[in-house]
C-alpha positions as CSV (number, residue, x, y, z in Angstrom):
1,M,67.7,122.7,167.4
2,N,65.7,119.1,168.0
3,V,64.3,118.2,164.6
4,I,67.5,118.6,163.4
5,N,69.1,116.7,166.6
6,N,65.5,113.9,166.0
7,A,66.5,113.7,162.4
8,L,70.3,113.2,162.7
9,Q,69.6,110.1,165.8
10,F,66.5,108.9,163.4
11,I,69.6,108.3,160.5
12,F,72.7,106.8,162.4
13,G,70.0,105.1,164.3
14,N,68.6,102.8,161.2
15,L,71.5,101.4,160.1
16,Y,70.6,101.4,156.5
17,L,70.3,104.8,156.0
18,R,73.8,105.7,158.1
19,F,75.3,103.5,156.0
20,L,73.5,105.5,153.1
21,M,75.6,108.7,154.4
22,I,77.8,107.2,155.0
23,L,78.3,105.7,151.4
24,V,77.4,109.4,149.4
25,I,79.9,111.5,152.4
26,T,82.3,108.8,151.2
27,I,82.2,109.6,147.2
28,I,81.8,113.1,147.8
29,I,85.7,112.7,150.0
30,A,86.4,110.3,146.6
31,Y,85.6,113.0,144.6
32,I,87.7,115.5,146.1
33,V,90.4,113.7,146.2
34,K,90.4,112.8,142.7
35,V,89.7,116.5,141.5
36,I,92.9,117.3,144.3
37,L,95.3,115.2,142.3
38,K,94.9,115.7,138.7
39,K,94.9,119.7,139.5
40,I,98.2,118.9,141.8
41,L,99.8,116.8,139.2
42,K,98.5,117.5,136.3
43,P,100.1,121.0,135.9
44,L,103.4,119.0,136.9
45,A,102.9,116.7,134.5
46,T,102.4,118.5,131.1
47,K,105.9,120.2,131.5
48,T,107.8,117.0,130.4
49,K,107.7,115.8,127.3
50,T,106.2,113.0,127.8
51,K,102.3,111.6,127.3
52,I,103.6,108.5,130.1
53,D,103.9,110.4,133.3
54,D,99.9,112.1,132.2
55,M,98.6,108.4,131.8
56,I,99.8,107.4,135.2
57,I,98.9,110.6,137.0
58,R,94.7,110.0,135.1
59,S,95.4,106.0,136.4
60,L,96.1,107.4,140.1
61,S,93.4,110.0,140.6
62,S,90.9,106.9,139.1
63,I,92.7,104.3,141.7
64,V,92.7,106.4,144.5
65,F,88.4,107.3,144.3
66,Y,87.5,103.8,144.0
67,I,89.6,102.6,146.8
68,I,88.3,105.4,149.5
69,L,85.3,104.2,147.6
70,V,85.6,100.9,149.1
71,L,87.2,102.2,152.7
72,G,83.9,104.0,152.7
73,F,82.0,100.4,152.3
74,K,84.3,98.8,154.5
75,V,83.2,101.5,157.6
76,G,79.5,101.4,156.6
77,L,78.9,97.6,156.1
78,Q,80.7,97.3,159.5
79,Y,77.7,98.4,162.2
80,F,76.1,95.2,159.8
81,E,76.2,92.0,161.6
82,F,78.6,90.2,159.1
83,E,80.7,87.4,159.9
84,T,84.0,89.4,160.7
85,T,86.8,86.9,158.9
86,I,84.8,86.3,155.6
87,Y,83.7,90.4,155.5
88,N,87.9,91.8,156.1
89,N,88.4,88.6,153.8
90,L,86.2,90.0,151.0
91,I,87.6,93.8,151.3
92,E,90.5,93.0,151.4
93,T,90.1,90.5,148.3
94,I,88.6,94.1,146.3
95,L,91.3,96.3,147.4
96,I,93.8,93.2,145.4
97,I,91.1,93.1,142.5
98,I,91.5,97.2,142.3
99,V,95.3,97.6,142.5
100,A,95.9,94.8,139.6
101,V,93.3,96.3,138.5
102,F,94.9,99.6,138.3
103,L,98.7,97.5,137.9
104,L,97.0,96.1,134.1
105,K,96.2,98.5,132.9
106,I,98.8,101.1,133.7
107,I,100.9,98.7,131.4
108,S,98.4,98.4,128.8
109,E,98.7,102.1,128.6
110,F,102.4,102.4,128.8
111,A,102.8,99.7,125.5
112,L,100.3,101.4,123.6
113,Q,102.7,105.4,124.6
114,W,105.8,103.2,123.8
115,L,105.2,102.4,120.2
116,K,103.4,105.5,119.4
117,E,106.6,107.2,121.1
118,W,109.2,105.4,120.0
119,K,107.9,103.1,116.6
120,F,109.4,105.7,114.5
121,K,113.0,106.4,116.1
122,T,114.3,103.3,116.4
123,K,113.4,102.2,112.3
124,T,113.5,98.8,113.4
125,S,110.0,96.5,113.9
126,A,111.7,94.4,117.0
127,D,109.8,96.9,119.5
128,E,106.8,96.3,117.4
129,R,106.8,92.7,118.3
130,L,109.5,92.8,121.7
131,I,106.5,95.4,123.5
132,P,103.1,93.0,123.2
133,F,105.0,90.7,124.0
134,L,106.5,91.6,127.0
135,Q,103.2,93.3,128.0
136,K,101.7,90.0,127.9
137,I,104.5,89.0,130.4
138,F,104.5,91.5,133.2
139,K,100.1,91.5,132.5
140,A,101.0,87.6,133.4
141,V,103.2,88.9,136.4
142,V,100.2,90.9,138.0
143,I,97.3,88.8,137.8
144,I,99.6,85.6,139.2
145,L,100.4,87.8,142.2
146,A,97.2,89.1,142.5
147,V,95.8,85.1,142.8
148,I,98.9,84.9,145.4
149,F,97.5,88.3,147.5
150,V,93.8,86.8,147.3
151,F,94.6,83.0,148.6
152,N,96.7,84.7,150.9
153,A,93.5,86.0,152.5
154,W,91.7,83.6,152.2
155,S,94.4,81.9,154.1
156,I,94.2,79.5,151.8
157,N,97.9,77.4,151.9
158,I,99.2,77.8,147.9
159,S,102.9,76.8,149.2
160,P,102.2,73.5,147.5
161,L,101.3,74.8,144.5
162,I,103.9,77.0,144.3
163,A,106.7,74.7,144.3
164,T,104.9,72.9,141.3
165,A,104.6,76.2,139.2
166,G,108.1,76.2,140.7
167,I,109.0,73.0,139.2
168,A,107.3,73.4,135.5
169,G,108.4,77.3,135.5
170,L,112.2,75.4,135.5
171,A,111.2,72.7,132.9
172,I,110.1,75.7,130.2
173,G,113.1,77.9,131.2
174,L,115.7,75.2,130.3
175,A,113.4,73.8,127.1
176,V,113.0,78.4,126.3
177,K,116.8,78.6,127.2
178,D,117.8,79.9,123.6
179,S,114.7,81.4,122.8
180,L,115.2,83.5,125.9
181,S,118.3,84.4,125.4
182,N,118.0,86.0,121.6
183,I,114.4,87.6,123.1
184,L,115.8,89.5,125.2
185,G,119.4,90.3,123.6
186,G,116.5,92.4,120.8
187,L,115.6,94.1,123.6
188,Q,119.1,95.3,124.5
189,L,119.8,96.3,121.2
190,V,117.4,97.8,120.5
191,L,117.9,99.3,124.2
192,D,121.1,100.5,123.7
193,R,121.0,100.9,120.2
194,T,124.1,98.9,119.0
195,F,122.4,99.8,115.3
196,K,119.7,100.6,113.2
197,V,117.9,99.3,109.8
198,G,120.7,100.7,107.6
199,D,123.6,101.3,109.5
200,K,127.0,99.6,107.8
201,V,128.3,97.4,110.4
202,Q,131.1,94.6,110.9
203,L,130.6,91.6,113.0
204,E,133.3,90.0,115.5
205,S,133.2,86.4,113.3
206,G,134.3,88.8,109.9
207,E,130.8,89.6,108.3
208,M,130.0,92.8,106.9
209,G,126.4,94.6,105.5
210,V,123.9,96.5,106.2
211,I,121.3,95.8,108.9
212,L,117.7,95.2,107.0
213,D,115.6,94.4,110.0
214,I,116.2,93.5,114.0
215,G,113.2,91.8,114.9
216,L,112.5,89.6,118.2
217,R,115.0,87.0,117.8
218,S,116.6,87.2,114.7
219,T,118.4,90.1,112.8
220,K,119.4,90.7,109.0
221,L,122.3,91.9,107.1
222,K,122.6,91.8,103.9
223,T,126.2,91.4,102.8
224,Y,128.0,93.5,99.8
225,D,127.3,90.0,97.8
226,N,124.0,90.6,98.5
227,E,123.6,87.5,100.5
228,V,120.9,88.0,103.8
229,I,122.8,86.5,106.9
230,F,120.0,86.3,110.1
231,I,122.0,86.0,113.2
232,P,120.5,85.4,116.5
233,N,119.7,88.9,118.6
234,G,121.7,86.4,121.9
235,Y,125.3,86.2,120.1
236,L,124.7,89.9,119.0
237,A,124.2,91.2,122.0
238,N,127.3,89.4,123.7
239,A,129.9,90.2,120.3
240,K,131.7,93.0,119.7
241,I,130.2,94.5,116.2
242,K,131.5,97.9,114.4
243,N,129.8,100.4,113.8
244,F,130.6,102.4,111.0
245,T,127.8,104.8,110.6
246,Q,128.4,106.0,115.1
247,P,129.6,108.7,116.3
248,D,129.0,110.1,112.0
249,F,129.1,109.0,108.6
250,T,132.3,110.1,108.5
251,I,135.4,107.6,108.2
252,R,138.7,107.5,107.8
253,V,140.5,105.0,104.5
254,N,143.7,103.7,104.7
255,V,145.9,102.8,101.7
256,N,149.6,101.3,102.4
257,F,152.1,101.5,99.9
258,G,156.3,100.5,100.0
259,V,159.0,103.1,97.9
260,E,162.8,101.4,96.8
261,Y,165.3,102.8,99.3
262,G,167.3,105.9,98.2
263,S,163.3,107.6,97.6
264,D,163.3,111.1,99.2
265,P,160.3,109.9,102.5
266,E,159.0,114.1,101.7
267,I,159.0,114.1,98.2
268,V,157.2,111.1,98.2
269,R,154.6,113.2,101.0
270,Q,153.7,115.9,98.2
271,V,153.9,113.3,95.4
272,V,151.1,111.1,97.4
273,L,148.6,113.9,98.9
274,E,148.6,115.5,95.0
275,A,147.6,112.7,94.1
276,L,144.8,112.1,97.2
277,K,144.0,115.8,96.9
278,K,142.1,115.1,93.3
279,I,140.1,111.9,94.4
280,E,136.6,114.1,94.6
281,T,135.2,111.9,97.3
282,V,138.2,113.2,99.6
283,I,136.9,115.7,102.5
284,E,139.9,118.9,103.0
285,D,138.7,118.8,106.6
286,P,140.3,116.5,108.1
287,E,142.5,116.6,105.4
288,P,144.9,114.0,103.7
289,A,147.8,113.2,105.6
290,V,150.8,110.5,104.2
291,Q,153.3,108.8,106.9
292,F,156.0,107.2,107.0
293,L,156.0,104.7,109.4
294,K,159.2,102.3,108.8
295,M,162.4,100.8,107.1
296,S,161.0,96.8,106.4
297,D,163.4,94.7,104.5
298,F,163.5,95.4,101.2
299,S,160.9,98.8,100.9
300,L,160.0,101.8,103.1
301,D,156.4,101.5,103.9
302,F,153.9,104.6,104.4
303,V,150.3,105.0,104.7
304,A,148.4,107.3,103.2
305,R,144.7,108.3,105.0
306,A,141.9,110.3,103.4
307,W,139.3,111.5,105.1
308,V,135.6,110.7,103.7
309,K,131.9,111.9,104.0
310,S,130.0,108.5,104.0
311,Y,130.7,105.4,104.3
312,T,128.5,104.4,101.6
313,D,131.9,106.3,99.8
314,A,134.8,104.4,101.7
315,Y,135.5,101.2,99.7
316,R,135.2,102.9,96.3
317,T,137.4,106.0,97.7
318,Q,140.1,103.3,98.5
319,L,140.4,101.6,95.1
320,K,140.4,105.1,93.7
321,M,143.3,105.8,96.1
322,T,145.2,102.2,95.2
323,D,145.0,103.4,91.0
324,E,146.1,107.8,91.7
325,I,149.2,106.7,94.5
326,Y,150.9,103.7,92.2
327,D,150.0,106.4,89.1
328,A,151.2,109.3,91.4
329,L,154.4,107.2,91.5
330,N,155.2,106.1,88.3
331,K,155.5,109.3,87.3
332,A,157.8,110.7,89.6
333,N,159.7,108.3,89.0
334,I,159.8,106.7,93.0
335,G,160.6,102.7,92.5
336,I,157.7,100.7,94.0
337,P,159.6,97.3,95.0
338,F,159.0,94.6,95.0
339,P,160.5,91.4,97.5
340,T,164.1,90.3,96.6
341,R,167.2,88.7,98.3
342,T,170.5,88.8,97.8
343,V,172.8,85.0,97.5
344,F,176.3,85.0,98.5
345,T,178.5,82.2,97.2
346,K,182.4,81.0,98.5
347,K,184.4,79.7,95.4
348,I,185.6,76.6,96.9
349,D,189.2,75.8,95.6
């Protein structure tokens, strides 16, 4: 017992041996905490489909290990005769650097994982360009905040620097306002899944076509006249867009027509429905319909409605429906009127 007491007194009486002992104990505790975090949290992360939580747990266990290690250094070094203020500032700076490195690592791994999981799901090149761009922005923000906290730890007045940076940031922001609007608009289009490459859309301004690509600043739309229109993403993010592929590919085709007064509406329906059922691209469910809309000035107005499996068949089906309806009405001797006007004149003696 005396030997143990003497050994402990020798160890704790020597500053260097005491520091070494505290350091060893700290490393052991940090390693145990790291193992516990992995054993408890890792099984929970394996139950989810995404790999992002696994990445966060792995990084979190590492940062906890280093934080405990730094705190152990702090406890061990406090027995040395250091300048208290400089010593505390140094420890606080190291902790800030550790947290900043942890956040930078999380941002990098998160961006990489995002690209792996979503690159082939979105079918657009916007995320491949946008995610690295956002990664750089977030990293810059972390570094700037870390520098600010370090300056604050050393009691350095950074108010003039912040004011200067604010003015410069405002000037830059005004200069690149439109570009930032387009970039953020591209991010919104990707996240909201407004459309994807290959979708048929019609813009609020009337242009219709197929999406070729969703880029970082603009979207390419190929019209049916084989023209490519480059549209800023900022405009698309705030515009009304008709997407013919959502919620699914089926779409209804309408053809308006009129018959002369005196025609039997029921016979008109039967004749036109028989004509619609002969068209190959028209599906049976939902079934076609012919509706009597109104009595116009010189005609009885009807609309023929039919569904097709894909929006790609819509236009040619509409043309085919128009041909078939016209032929069917002629064969059934149902007159198709044209605008007429009757003029009465009064003879004056």
